[in-house]
C-alpha positions as CSV (number, residue, x, y, z in Angstrom):
1,M,-145.4,144.7,-196.9
2,T,-143.1,145.3,-194.0
3,Q,-141.6,148.7,-193.7
4,I,-138.7,148.7,-191.3
5,V,-137.7,151.7,-189.1
6,Y,-134.5,151.7,-187.1
7,K,-133.3,153.0,-183.8
8,L,-129.6,153.5,-183.1
9,L,-128.8,153.0,-179.5
10,R,-125.6,153.4,-177.5
11,Q,-124.5,150.1,-175.9
12,S,-125.5,151.3,-172.4
13,E,-128.9,152.2,-173.6
14,W,-129.4,148.9,-175.3
15,Q,-128.3,147.0,-172.2
16,Q,-130.9,148.9,-170.1
17,A,-133.6,148.3,-172.7
18,D,-132.7,144.6,-173.1
19,K,-132.9,144.2,-169.3
20,S,-136.2,146.0,-168.8
21,G,-137.8,145.0,-172.1
22,V,-138.6,148.6,-173.1
23,F,-136.8,151.6,-174.4
24,S,-138.2,155.0,-173.1
25,G,-135.7,157.1,-175.0
26,S,-132.2,158.6,-175.0
27,A,-131.5,161.9,-173.4
28,D,-132.1,163.5,-176.9
29,D,-135.4,161.6,-177.3
30,L,-136.6,162.6,-173.8
31,R,-135.7,166.3,-174.5
32,D,-137.6,166.3,-177.8
33,G,-140.7,164.3,-176.5
34,F,-140.4,161.4,-178.9
35,I,-138.1,158.6,-179.9
36,H,-136.0,159.4,-183.0
37,L,-136.1,156.7,-185.6
38,S,-134.7,156.4,-189.1
39,A,-135.9,154.8,-192.3
40,P,-133.3,152.6,-194.0
41,D,-132.2,155.3,-196.5
42,Q,-131.7,157.8,-193.6
43,L,-129.8,155.5,-191.3
44,R,-126.2,156.1,-192.6
45,A,-126.6,159.9,-192.3
46,T,-128.0,159.6,-188.8
47,F,-125.1,157.3,-187.8
48,E,-122.5,159.8,-189.2
49,K,-124.1,162.8,-187.5
50,Y,-124.7,161.3,-184.1
51,F,-122.8,158.0,-183.6
52,A,-119.7,157.9,-185.8
53,D,-117.3,159.1,-183.0
54,G,-118.6,157.0,-180.2
55,P,-118.5,153.3,-179.3
56,E,-120.1,150.9,-181.7
57,P,-123.9,151.3,-181.4
58,I,-126.7,148.8,-181.6
59,L,-129.1,149.0,-184.4
60,V,-132.7,147.8,-183.6
61,G,-135.2,147.3,-186.4
62,F,-139.0,147.5,-186.0
63,D,-141.9,146.9,-188.3
64,A,-143.4,150.3,-188.8
65,N,-146.9,148.7,-189.3
66,T,-146.9,147.2,-185.8
67,L,-146.0,150.5,-184.0
68,G,-149.4,151.8,-184.6
69,P,-150.6,155.4,-184.3
70,A,-147.8,156.4,-182.0
71,L,-145.5,156.4,-185.0
72,K,-145.6,159.6,-186.9
73,W,-143.7,160.7,-190.0
74,E,-142.7,164.3,-189.5
75,F,-140.4,166.8,-191.3
76,S,-137.0,167.1,-189.8
77,R,-133.3,167.2,-190.9
78,G,-132.9,168.4,-194.5
79,G,-136.7,168.7,-195.0
80,Q,-137.0,164.9,-195.0
81,Q,-139.8,163.1,-193.2
82,F,-138.5,161.0,-190.3
83,P,-140.3,158.4,-188.2
84,H,-140.9,159.7,-184.7
85,F,-142.3,157.4,-182.1
86,Y,-144.5,158.9,-179.3
87,G,-144.4,156.3,-176.7
88,V,-142.2,153.6,-175.2
89,L,-140.7,151.0,-177.5
90,D,-141.4,147.4,-176.6
91,I,-138.1,145.6,-177.3
92,G,-140.0,142.4,-177.8
93,Q,-141.4,143.9,-181.0
94,A,-137.9,144.2,-182.5
95,L,-137.4,142.4,-185.8
96,S,-133.6,142.6,-185.6
97,V,-130.8,143.6,-183.4
98,F,-127.4,144.3,-185.0
99,Q,-124.2,145.7,-183.6
100,I,-122.6,148.1,-186.0
101,R,-118.9,147.4,-186.2
102,R,-116.1,149.2,-187.9
103,E,-113.7,147.7,-190.3
104,A,-110.8,149.8,-191.7
105,G,-112.6,152.9,-190.3
106,R,-115.9,152.0,-192.2
107,A,-119.2,151.3,-190.5
108,I,-120.6,147.9,-191.3
109,F,-124.4,147.8,-191.6
110,P,-126.7,144.8,-192.2
111,P,-127.3,144.0,-195.9
112,E,-130.8,145.4,-195.9
113,V,-129.5,149.0,-195.2
114,P,-128.7,150.8,-198.5
């Protein structure tokens, strides 16, 4: 069974990743030593905390099973386990790419995000 984990990217970060084929991390990721990811049920809170006031971000979905041992589930915000990726993400492994838009002030996520 596919378990999807997501990375929210600023548009400039996505453009660079799309061009190079890899994502090495945002400034926050590089500071922390891993790429911050979210499970579907964590995604809206991550968006509200870090992306709600900026330009419309890009949401990239990955199959957690294909990320291998570099993906670790570790305790973080609110005592929840979050997926952290210790490596460089191959954009070619992305299952989905979705631009989050706002309508009437509300963020529109893909249907599979609760």
